[in-house]
C-alpha positions in Angstrom: 48.4 -35.0 6.2 48.6 -35.0 2.4 45.6 -36.1 0.4 46.3 -37.8 -2.9 44.1 -37.5 -5.9 42.9 -40.8 -7.4 41.4 -40.9 -10.9 38.0 -42.6 -10.9 35.0 -43.6 -13.0 31.6 -43.4 -11.3 28.3 -44.8 -12.5 25.0 -43.4 -11.1 21.5 -44.3 -12.1 18.1 -43.6 -10.7 14.5 -42.9 -11.6 14.0 -39.7 -13.7 11.7 -38.1 -11.1 12.8 -34.5 -11.1 14.4 -32.8 -8.1 14.3 -29.8 -5.9 17.2 -27.3 -6.2 17.9 -24.8 -3.5 18.2 -22.0 -6.0 15.8 -23.0 -8.8 13.1 -24.7 -6.8 11.3 -27.7 -8.3 12.8 -29.0 -11.5 10.6 -31.4 -13.4 11.9 -34.7 -14.9 14.0 -34.2 -18.0 12.3 -35.0 -21.3 15.6 -35.7 -23.2 19.2 -36.6 -22.5 20.2 -33.1 -23.6 17.7 -31.5 -21.3 19.0 -33.7 -18.4 22.6 -32.6 -19.2 21.5 -28.9 -19.4 20.1 -29.1 -15.9 23.5 -30.1 -14.5 26.0 -28.7 -17.0 26.7 -25.2 -18.4 27.7 -26.5 -21.9 26.5 -30.0 -22.8 27.5 -31.4 -26.2 26.7 -34.4 -28.3 29.8 -36.5 -28.3 31.4 -38.0 -31.5 33.7 -40.1 -29.2 31.5 -41.7 -26.6 28.5 -44.0 -27.0 26.2 -44.7 -24.1 23.4 -47.2 -24.3 24.1 -47.6 -28.1 23.6 -43.8 -28.7 26.0 -40.9 -29.0 26.5 -39.7 -25.5 25.7 -36.2 -24.2 28.8 -35.0 -22.5 29.9 -32.3 -20.2 33.5 -31.4 -19.4 34.7 -29.3 -16.5 38.0 -28.2 -15.0 38.6 -29.0 -11.4 41.2 -27.7 -8.9 44.8 -29.0 -9.2 44.9 -29.6 -12.9 42.1 -32.1 -12.8 39.2 -32.5 -15.1 35.8 -34.2 -15.0 34.0 -35.7 -18.1 30.3 -36.7 -17.5 28.2 -38.7 -19.9 24.4 -38.4 -19.6 21.5 -40.6 -20.9 17.8 -41.1 -20.3 16.6 -44.7 -20.9 13.6 -47.0 -20.5 11.4 -44.5 -22.4 12.7 -41.6 -20.3 11.8 -43.2 -16.9 15.4 -43.6 -15.8 18.6 -41.7 -16.0 22.2 -42.7 -16.2 25.3 -40.6 -15.4 28.8 -42.0 -16.1 31.7 -39.8 -15.0 35.5 -39.8 -15.2 37.5 -37.6 -12.8 41.2 -37.6 -13.7 44.3 -35.5 -13.9 44.7 -33.4 -17.1 48.0 -35.2 -18.0 46.1 -38.6 -17.9 43.0 -37.4 -19.7 43.7 -39.0 -23.2 44.5 -42.4 -21.8 41.7 -42.4 -19.2 39.2 -41.3 -21.8 40.0 -44.4 -23.8 39.1 -46.4 -20.7 35.9 -44.4 -20.2 35.0 -45.0 -23.9 35.3 -48.8 -23.4 33.3 -48.8 -20.2 30.6 -46.6 -21.7 30.2 -48.7 -24.9 29.8 -51.8 -22.8 26.9 -50.5 -20.8 23.5 -52.0 -21.7 20.1 -51.5 -20.2 18.0 -54.4 -18.9 14.8 -54.6 -16.9 14.2 -56.6 -13.7 10.8 -58.0 -14.6 9.8 -58.0 -10.9 10.4 -54.2 -10.7 8.4 -53.3 -13.8 5.6 -55.9 -13.8 6.6 -56.6 -17.4 5.9 -53.0 -18.6 9.4 -52.2 -19.7 10.5 -52.3 -23.3 14.0 -53.2 -22.3 15.2 -56.8 -22.4 15.0 -58.7 -19.1 18.2 -58.8 -17.0 20.1 -62.0 -16.8 19.3 -64.2 -13.7 21.7 -63.4 -10.9 22.4 -61.2 -8.0 24.1 -58.4 -10.0 23.9 -57.2 -13.6 
């Protein structure tokens, strides 16, 4: 059985609540996007290429087996209460083209608040009516 690598872009978001690491123990919530990236990445950098939530993105690049690479963009939002990770996993030979796609996806992401979830306490604009945003 041969497994084939498929390039992908993944979006993850959740509350910025801290976490428990098996080696480091309890890790408190990050206070900045750079601190968040530093918790998960050996060498985070401020990107001149990518914007996430209308800010320069904090990025992390890592090599993967089989000439593959991962680029992760990090951001805290909603006054630091939530975090967003956007990642690209691709082959090194496709990196330049796939980064252009990631750049377009990242620049189109905006934050909104479901009023029912925040009781009107969020400083973000309300999300449009609908089942998905």
